[in-house]
N, C-alpha and C positions, 0 to 999 in steps of 0.2 A: 504494500500500500504506500502511496505517495503522501507521507505525513507532512504536517505543517513544519515540524522540526527539520525534516529533510529539505523542504523548500527553503527555509531560512539559511540552512547550512550551504546549500548550493548557490544561493544568491550571494552569500558572503565570500565563498571561495571563487566562484565564477569560472576561473581558468585554472584547471588542476592538471599538471603533468602526471600521467600515470607512473607508478614506481616499478611497473613490470619491466623485465629485461628488454622488451621490445621497444621501450622508450616511446610509448604511445602518448598522444596528447588528447586530453578530454576537454572539450569546450562546452560549457553549460550556461544557458541563459533562459530564464523563464521556464517554459515547459519542455524545452528542447535540449538534448545533449548529443554532441557529436564526438565520436572517437576516431582519431586520425592516426595512421601508422607513421613510422619514421621514414617511409617511402612517399609520404604525401597523399596516401589513398585513404578514403573513408572506410571505416570498418563497422560503424553502426550509426544509426540515426534514431535516437530513442525519444519517445514521448513519455516524459517522466511520470505523469499521473498514473499511467497504467504499466509503465516499464516495458511497453511494447516497442520492438525494433521495426521501423518502417523502411529500412534501407533494402533495396532490391539487391540480390547477390548474383544475378545472372548477367551482369555487365560490369565494366570498370567504373570506378567512382573516385575520380581525382578531386582534390580540393581546388586545384587550379590547373588548367591546361594552357600550354604555351603554343602560340603559332609563330613560326619563324621560317621565312622564305617559302611560304606556301605549305609547310608541313606542320602537323600537329604533334606535340611532344607531351607525354605524361611526365609528372615529376619523378625524379630519381632519388631525392633525399629531402628530409624535412627536419628542422630543428626548432626548438622553442626556447625563448628567453623569458623567464617568468618575471624578471624585474621590470621589463618594458612591455610585457604582453605582446611580444613580437614573434611571429612565425616566419622562418626563412625557408623558402622552397627552392630547390636547385633542379636544373635541367642539364645534366652533364653533357649530353651530346653537342649542345650548342653553348655551353659555359655561361648559362644565364642563371642569375639568382634574383628572386623576387621576395621582398619583405612585406609582410602583411600585419597590420595592426589589428588585433582581436579585441573588440570592445563589447563587454558583456553588459547588457541593460536589463532592466526588470522584465521587459516583454519580448526582447529579441536579442540576437547576437549580431553585432556589426563587424564587418570585415572590410578593411580598406588597404589598398596597396600604397605603401609609403616610400618604396624604393624599388627600382627595377633596372638592372644593368647586366651587360652593356646594352644600351638602347638600340644600337645598330642591329642587334640580333633579335629584336622584338618587333614583330609585325602586329600581333594582337594577343590578348589573353582571353580565356573563357573561364568564368566561375563555374566549376563543376565540369560536366553536367552531374547533378546530384540525383541519383536514381532512387525512386521510392516504389513501394508496392501498391500505392493507391491508384485505383483505376476508375472510380465512379465519376468524379467531376474534375475535369482538367481545365483550369483557368488559364488559357493560352496567352491572354493579354496581360493579366496582372501577375502571372507567375505564382499561382496558388492552386494546389491540388487538395481535394476534399473527398472524404467518404461520409457516412452517416454520423461518425463520431468525432473525427478530428480533421484539422486542416494543417498542411505544411506549406510554407510559402517562402519565396525568395523575392525580395523587393529591391529594385534598383533605387539608389539614393542620390543620383545626380544624372544629368543629361548625357554625360560622356559614357555612362554605363547603360548599354542597350539590352533589352530582353531578347535572349536567343543564343544561338550556338555558332556565331560568326558565319553567316550563310554565304558570304562572298567578300571579296576585297573591298567593295564599295561600302558594305555594311548596311544592306537594305533587303527588304522582302515585300512581296505582294501579299503574303499571308496576313490574316487579321491579327495574328499574334503567334510568337514562337518562344515565349518565356517559359512555357510549360508544354511538354509534348507527351502524347500517349504512346505506349509501347505494349506489346503483348504481355509482358511481365509486370507492367505498372506504368510509371511515368517518370519524367525527368524534369528538373528545374535547372535553368541555366541563364547566364547573362554574359556579356562580353564588352570589351573596350578595344579600340584600335589606336595604334601609335600613329597619330596624324602629324607628327612633328618632322615630317620629311616629304619630299616630292613623291607622288605616286601616280601611276597610270591605272585607271579602273574602267571597267565597262559600266558606264554610268546609267542612271535611270533604270536600274535592274537589267542591264545588258543591252539597252536600246542604243546607247551611244558608245561605240567601241573605242577602247584604248584612249580614253579622255585623260589628258594631263591634269592632275589636281595638285595645286600648290600646297605647301605645308601650312599648318596652323601653328604658329610659334608657341612652343611650350606645351602643346596638347599631346602628351604621351599617355601611357596607361597608368602612370602614377596619379593617384586620386580616385581611381575607380573604386566604387564602394557599394556594398550590398548589405541587406539585412536578411537573416534567416530566422524563422520563427515557427512555432507550432502552438496550437490552441484547440480548445473544444470547438467543433464546427459551428455551432450557433453564434460563437463570439468572434467570428472571423472579421467581419466588417469593423467591429469595435477595435480589434487588434490592429487592423490596418490604419485606423484613425490615430491610434496611439503612436504608431511608428511615424506617421506623417507629421504629427505635432512635434515629436521628440527630435526628428531630423530636420525640422523646419522646411519640409517639402511644401510645394504649392498646396494651399488649403482654401480653395475658393468658397466663398459664402454668399448666400442670398438672405437678406435681412438678418445677417450675422449668424446664420445657421449653415453648417457645412452642407454643401449642395447635395451630397449623397444621402443626407438625412433631412433634406428640405421638403416642405410640402409642394414645391414646384418640380420635384423630381419626376420626370416622365410626363410632364404636362404638354399639352398641344398648343400650337401657335398658328397665326395667320400670316401668309406670305402674299404680297401684292406689289403691283407696279403702279405707283400713284404719284401725284404732285403734292407740293406743300399746300395747295389750295384744297386738295381732296382729303387731307389728313383727318379733319374732323369727321367726315363721312366714314372713313375707314376705321377710325376709333370706334364709332358707333356700331359698325358691323362686328368688329372684334369683340366688343363688350357683349353684344347680344348673343354671340356664339359661345361666350364663356371661356374664351381663349386667353392666354397669359401675355402674349406679345404681338405687336404689329411689326412685321419684318419686311423691309423694302428689298425687292429682289434685284434691283439694278440702279442705284442712285448715282453711279459714277460715269463721267465722260471718259476717264482713263484710269487704269490700275497702275500702280507704281508710286505716283504722287497723289493718287486718290482725289483727282479734281472732280468736283460735283457736276453733274449734268444740269446745265442751266435751264433746260426745259422742265425738269422735275423740281429743281430748287433754284428758281431765279434769284433768290436772295442769298444764295450760297450757304456758307456755314451758319449764318444767322437764321436762315430759313430752316435748315436742318435742326438747329438747336431749338427753335420754337416748336417744331413738330415733335421733337423728343420730349420737351417740357410738357406739351399737351398730353402725350401718351402717359407720361409719369403721373401727371395730375389726375388721370383717369384710372390709375392703378395698374397700368400696363408697362411692360418693357418695350423698348424700341430697338429694332435690329436693322442692319444693312448687310447685303450679300456681296462678297468679293470672291476672287479666286486666288487666295493666299498671296503668292509672290509673282503671279503672272503679270507681265508688263505689256500693255497695248502699244501698237506701233505709233500711235499719236501722242504718247506720253513724253514729257520732257527728258526722260532717261534715254529716249531714242532719237528725238527730233527737236530742233534742227541740228544739235550736236550730240552724237551718241556718247554715252558714258563709257569710259574705259573699263568699267566693272561689269559690263554685260557678259554673261556666261558664254564661253567658247567651248565647242566640242574638241577643238584642236586647231592647228594653224600650219602654214607652210610659207617660206619666204618667196618673194617675187624673184624671178629669174633675171629680169631686166627692168630698167626704168619704164614707167608708163606715164602718158599724159592724161589730161582730164577727159579726153574724148575716146580713149581706146576701148573697144568692145570685146576683144579677146585678150585675156590676161594669163600669162604663163606663170605657173608656180612649180616648185620643185617636186611636189608629190600630189597625187590625187586623193590621198587618204583624207578623210573627214568631209571632202566635197562630193564624193561619189555615192554617198549614202542616200538612196532614194526612199527607203522605208521611213526614215525619221528626218525629213527635210521638207517642211511645208512651205517655208518662205525663201529658200535658196538664197540666203543672204550672208555676205562676208563683210567684215569690218577691216579697213585699212586706214590707220590713223583716225581721222575724224570723219571719214566717209563710209557710208553703207552702200554696198553694191549688190545687186541681185543678178544671178547668172542662170542661164538656161540649163546647161549641163557641163560636164568636164570630160575631156577626151580620155579614152581608155588606155592609150599608149603614149609614150613620150613623143614629142614634147607635150607635157600636161597643161592644157589650156582651159580656163573657164570661158565658156563661149557665150556670145550674144549678151554681154553684160549691160545692165541698166545702171548707169552711173548716177550718183547722187540720189539713191533710193530713199524713200520715206522722208523727203524734205531735207536731206543732208546735202552738203555742197561737194560737187565733183571737183577733184583736184589731182595734181600730179603726185606720183609716189616714186620712191627710189628703189633700185635693186637691193634686195635683202630685207626690205620692209615686210613685215609679217601680214599675211592675209589670214585673218581669223574667222573660222566658220562659226556663226552665231547659233547657239542652241535654241531651237524653236519648237512649236507645237501646232497641231492642226487647228487650234483656236486662233491662229494667226497672231501669236504673241511671242515675245522673247522672255528671257529670265535673267536674274541677277547671279553674280558669283557669290561666294560665301560672305564676303565682307559687305557687299551691297545688300544682300538679303537682310542683314541685321538693320541696315538703315531703312529698308522698306517696312520692317516691323515697327520702327520708331515713327515712320510717317503715319501709318494708320492708327497707332496708339495715340499719337498727338491729336489726330482728328477726333477720336473718341473722347479724349480728355476735354477737348474744347467744346464738344457738342453734347456730351452725356450719353451717347449711344452705348447701350449696355447689353447688346445681343448680337452675335455674329457667328458665322461658320468659317472654318478654315477649309472651304471647298477647294478642290484641287491641291490639297495639302502635299500631295506627291510632287508638286512643282519644286519643292525644296531639294529634290533629288538632282536638280539641274546644277547644283554646286559641286557635284561629285562626292559629297560627304555623306551620302546615304541617309539613313534614318536619324543619324546624329543631327543633321540639318533640320529635319522635320520637327524633331523634339525641341531643338533650340529655338526655332521660330515661335513655337507656342509658349515656351518659357519666357522669351523676350516679351511677348505680348502680355503675359501674366504679370511680369515684373513692371512693365511700363504703364499699364492702365491703372489709374488712381481711384477707381470706384468699382463696386461689385458688378459682375457681368455674367452672362450665360454664353457658353461657347460650345459649338459642335465641330465636327471634323469629317472629312471624307475617308480618313484612315483610322486605324486604331493602333496606337503605340503604347509601350509599357509605361514610360514616364508620363506620357500625356494623360494616362488614366487619372493621374492626380489633378489634372487641370480641367479635363473635359466634363461638360455638364450632361451631354447626351450624344448619341451616335444615330443619326436619322437617315438611313440609307433606303433608297427606293424612289424611282422617278416616275412621274405620271404621263410622260409624253408618248408612250409606246402602245397605249391601248386604253380601255375603259377602266373603271374602278377594279374590276375583277381580274383583268388580264395584264395590266402593266406591272411586270416584275413581281406579281403577287407571291409566288412561291419563294422567291428570293427574300422578300420581306418577312415571310413566316419563318424561313430557315434562320434568319438573323436572331430570332428570339432565344434560341438555344445558346448562342454566343453571349447574349446579354445575361442570361441566367448564370452561366459559368463564371462570369467576370464582374459581377456586381455592377452592371450597367443598367440604366433605366430602359425599359422596353419602349421601343419606338418603331413605327411602321413606315416611315418615310413620308414622301410628299404625295398628295392627291390633288386633283384639279377640279374645282367647282366652276363649271362652265355655264353659259347661258341656257344650256339644255339639260343640265344635270337634274335627274329625277329623285324623288324620295326613296324608291327602292334601291337605287344605286348608292345613295348616301347611307342609308341604314345598313346596307350590306357591308360597307366599309366600317361603320361604327360598331357593328356586331363583332368584326374581327378585332377592333381595338379593345372592346370590352372583354373579348375572349382571352386575349393575351395581356390585359391590363397595360396596353401600349398607347403612348402618345403618337402624334402625327403632326405634319405641317399641312394646312389647307391652303392651297394656292387659289386665290380668288381676286381677280382684277375688277376694278370699279365697273367697267362696262358690263361684264358678265353678271355681276351682282345686281345691277340696275335692270338688265334685260330679262333675267330669269324670273318669271312670275312666282316661282316657289321660294325665292330667296328668304323671305321671313320665316317660312316653315322649315327650310333647310337649316338655317342658323339656329332656330329654336331646338331642332332635333339634335344638332351638335351639342348644344348647351346641356340638354337633359341627359343624353347618353354620357357625356363627359362628367357631369356632376355625379351621376350614379357610379360610373367607373372609378373616379378618383376618390370617392368616399368609401369604396369597398362594399357597395351595395349588392353586387352580383354574387351569388353563391358559387362555390366550386363546381357544382353540378351544372349550373347554368352556363358557366364559362366553358366547361368541357363540351357541352352541346353546341355552343357558339363557335367552337374551333372547327367544326365540320363545314367545309366550304359550301356544301349543298343546302345547309340550314340557313333560313332567313328569318329575321325577327323584326318586330315593330315595338317601340317603347312609347307609352303614353303616361304623362304625369297626372297623378291623382291629387297630390298635395305635396307640401314641402317635405322632401326626403322620402316620398312614396311614389312608386310607379307600377304600372301593369306592363308585363312583358308578354307580347303575343308572338306565337310561332306561326310562320307561314307553312302551310302544307303545299307541296307540289304534287300534282297528279302524275301518274305514270304517263309517259309520252303516248299521245294518240298520233297515228301515222296515216298519211294519205299519199298515195303515189299513183302514177299513171299506169293503167293496164287496159287491154282491149275490151270493149263493151259491145253488146248487141246494138244494132241501129235503133236509136230512140231510147235506149236504156239510160237512166240517170247516171251521171258520172260522179255524184257527190259521195262522200263518206258519211256514215252515221255513227255517232259516238254516244255511249251512255256514260254520263258524268254525274257523280254524286258529290254534292257539297256537304261536308260534315260541319262546317263552321256556321256562324250566325249569318243572317241576311247581310249581303254586301255587294258592291259593284263587281262585275266580272273583271278578272285580271288574267292575262295569259302571256305566254312567251312562245312565239312561232319562229322556228328555225327552218331555213331552206337548206336541207342537208344534202351534200353532194359535192362533186369536184367541178362540174360544169353544168351549163344550162341555167334556166331560170323559171320562175312562175309568174303569172300575171292575173290581175283581177280576182284576188281571193275574196271569197264570200262565206260568211258564217251566219247561221241562223240558230237561235236558241229557243227551244220549246215551240217551234213552228210559228213564232210571231215577231221576235226581236231580231233584227238583222244588223250585222256589221260588215261593211264593204271596205275593201282595201284596194282602190283603183291604182295600183302601182305595179311595176315590174321589179321583182326581187331576184337578185343573182344568187347562185349557189354560195353558201357560206354566210349569207346575210341573215339577220334576225330582226324580228319586229316584237316590240314589247308594249303591252297595254297595262298601265298601272292603275286602272280604274278611272282615269281622267279622260278628257276629251281630245287628247292627242296621242297618236301612235309614234313610238320612237324607233328609228331604224339604225342598226349597228352593222359595221363591216365584219368580215370573218375574223379579224383580229380583235374585235371588241371595241373598236373606236366608233364614237358617235358619227353618224353620217348625216341624218336629217330627221325631220319629224313631219307628220301628216295630220292635219286636223280631222276630227270626226264631226259630223253634223250634230251629234248629240253624244253625251256620255254613254258608255256601255250600260246595258241593263243591270239592275240590281237582281241578284240571284238569291233566292231563298234556300234555306237548308233543305236538303233532300235530293231526289233523283231528277235529272234533267236530260233532255235529248238535244244533241247538238249536231247539226249537219254542216259539212264543209266542202267547198269545191273551189277549184282554180283552173286556169289554163296552164299547161306545161309547154315549155318552149325549149327546143334543142333536140338533137338526136339521142343523146344520153341525158335524160332529164333527172333532176334531183327529186327528192321526196320531201314532204312537209312533215315536221315533227312539232306537235302542239302540246304544251303543258299548261294546265290551269293552276292558278295560284290563289290560295285563300287563307285568311286569318283563322286560326282555330284555337289551339291550346293557349291559355293565358295563366301567368303566375305573378305573384306579388314580388316586387323588388323593394327592399327596405334599407334605407341608410342606417348603418349601425349607430347605436347610441354611444356617445362619448363617455 
């Protein structure tokens, strides 16, 4: 049993060299005890309250792995100095010694590299990997693994220490997280640091820009790399992470002075729109009615880099933006603006009329001869960097203070850049000397350039200054991967976020397009999923759902991404999405532009629905059983407010598909189909979904008759794959085969109200084409209802 006496003793001793002949070192802090051999290998990873050893034995377990000249080396010897709590790890094949300070705290063990030599033999170091037997929950972003009883974690304690196992020389990954990884025998925890104090060539942007020269960052070696190791009871994991955060003075973002990860704004939804400062009052009204927490401008800038405001949206410039922010704050809302992190538009002062020398280059080659300001073909010593057609959107080089665009480069010597446009992007064409360097600018299909590492930090200051001046307190690091343009991998992405956190002088909410281990300390949410590729159900929906598991594993708020409220959005579409949000207790961003909100006759009802569903969701009103039912994509629900904190939840029943297809008939024989439909719910307007199923052909002039008296005519031609939806109103909504809204068609009168019981429905249409589609009809009805009650405080 892990007694209180033993706990006090272990806290007092903390670091205890074992007296056995093997000269083991035992490191103890909080609930965790590590035993390390004199060869620098872990021998046990013990959770003290139960004395259970969680170290996996089917793999190697180094305390620290060395990377030198592309090869990984395990330690060959370890010694410990009790007087200074210093561990020295040696790597004999390359004559490297690394000294580690072991710092025992009440809740975790801190390990920091304080010396590493000789530096010339050190490319990178990897903490661990530390193997565990835990398999249930692998927190790949935060570096925590858990089962039903305990958690074991590795926390990076500065931006130079990256979560992962040194995936490449750049130090970057497209994976959502690699600080913890799953294995058949359990899991590993790991982190790494790179020696950046020397010139390097890397395949930047995760291999996209080959052999990119990366200048050194003075003094940025592996010294100072620091981690925390801990274990605790599983329910206490987030509390333990908070204690480490506070003790190590890591970023600790608050909202209303509450750590965001425990804030009542955690996982709440917000509204995104494109509006002017004249429209801000109207947009605040919409946001408040929908019960959302922030009004977020999707594009207020004329250019990124210097973040010059668009004069059409904000004719009064920063003063107009500040007034808009102040209005939102006075209404109890946050106010956000959208950027693409460090992307630089070609009209920004960093590019034109005089390009900044700190624009990122993929590489360069000297000029073979002098050129004048008119020359169209320019000879260089090598085609490397200029002949990359996969990652070359703007075909732009920089020579001195001139930008030049070229059509192509010759494949054989003499290597010439052909058909050059001199003085591109408003720069000045000029003569250049033999030996002057032609630098290939790193660009992107969004027609933007990027900064180098030093300039990136200035860009972070630019936008932080704007936020400080105007009070903007909500933003996304969309395109966060743009920081890879520096060649410094995820170190650059982490540092950009850290710079923003350090520079902004007020509380704020921040999201990202990536998920990085150190950024976990800064990020408020991760809201992935775009609305541009289909309707509410089709646009990246499975991807959105799959993200929820990642959020669960890593103590991130559940978010479903962006959705689009258009002028034709219907209530069934909106409630389908709101059902998924309630199912996963997930927030979202609702994109809703002023014109769409004004034109959609359902806007008031749609906003009210968002408010009621969100109020019920965020108050914890839905039961676990209700949420499980709502996770099924085929299940649809409707929520109605009864009183404050009380709602009725109705489930829609969908009938089995009724099918009508063309086949040969006797002359004069009716061609219609007859369906027997039973409505089990209460009396309500007829609703249906009609799909033209097939690969080719179409139908025309569909006609449906209910109980031999009420008729619905659809005088349209519908192609294979298209769908018609009737939601009980007097308009039919037509969607493409990908789920995108196409058009609507008015009905002369609303569909008939159908009473509970049996009904006869006849259907007919004209089929067009040699291989005709078939019609699949499903009827939709409100049936089962349940109470939804807000829990009492």
